[in-house]
matplotlib code that plots the C-alpha trace (Angstrom):
import matplotlib.pyplot as plt

x = [17.4, 18.6, 16.5, 17.3, 14.8, 14.7, 12.6, 10.8, 9.8, 7.1, 5.1, 1.4, 0.5, 1.9, 3.1, 4.9, 6.6, 8.3, 11.2, 12.8, 12.4, 14.9, 14.4, 11.4, 10.6, 8.5, 6.9, 5.7, 3.8, 6.1, 8.9, 12.6, 12.6, 13.0, 13.2, 9.5, 10.0, 12.3, 9.7, 7.0, 9.3, 9.9, 6.2, 5.6, 8.3, 6.9, 3.5, 4.9, 7.0, 4.7, 7.6, 8.7, 12.4, 13.2, 16.0, 17.9, 21.4, 22.7, 21.4, 19.8, 20.2, 20.0, 17.0, 18.7, 18.6, 19.6, 17.0, 17.5, 14.3, 14.6, 11.8, 10.8, 11.4]
y = [-7.5, -11.0, -14.0, -17.7, -20.2, -24.0, -25.4, -28.6, -28.8, -31.3, -31.3, -32.3, -28.9, -25.6, -24.5, -21.5, -21.8, -18.9, -20.1, -16.7, -13.2, -14.1, -17.8, -19.6, -23.2, -23.4, -26.4, -25.8, -28.0, -27.1, -29.5, -28.4, -28.6, -25.7, -23.2, -23.7, -24.0, -21.1, -18.9, -19.9, -19.3, -15.8, -15.2, -16.3, -14.1, -11.2, -11.7, -12.1, -8.9, -6.8, -5.8, -6.3, -6.4, -10.0, -12.2, -15.4, -14.5, -18.0, -21.6, -21.6, -25.4, -26.2, -26.7, -23.9, -20.3, -16.8, -14.3, -10.6, -8.5, -4.8, -2.6, 0.1, 3.6]
z = [1.9, 1.4, 2.5, 2.6, 1.1, 1.3, -1.5, -2.1, -5.8, -7.1, -3.9, -3.8, -2.4, -2.0, 1.5, 2.9, 6.3, 7.9, 10.1, 10.9, 9.5, 6.9, 6.3, 4.6, 3.6, 0.6, -1.2, -4.8, -7.2, -10.2, -10.9, -10.9, -14.8, -17.2, -14.3, -13.5, -9.7, -9.6, -11.4, -8.9, -5.9, -7.2, -7.7, -4.1, -2.7, -4.6, -3.1, 0.5, 0.2, -2.1, -4.4, -7.9, -7.7, -6.6, -8.0, -7.1, -6.0, -5.5, -5.5, -9.1, -9.2, -5.5, -3.1, -0.9, -2.3, -1.4, -2.8, -3.1, -2.2, -3.1, -1.8, -4.3, -2.6]

ax = plt.figure().add_subplot(projection="3d")
ax.plot(x, y, z, "-o")
ax.set_aspect("equal")
plt.show()
């Protein structure tokens, strides 16, 4: 399953806002340096969907990302 995520890195507090079933707006405290914000986003998505296979498909250097979430079956 693919989901779209709009990121705000370097925020004062972490927030997760579900806009639609496949679109989230997430704010993280980590800055967009040395891949820190992307790592935190992947951790958050893993916790939301309770799965391990999560990867960024596009938008590695952009605030808008497409993330692939694979359920273990």
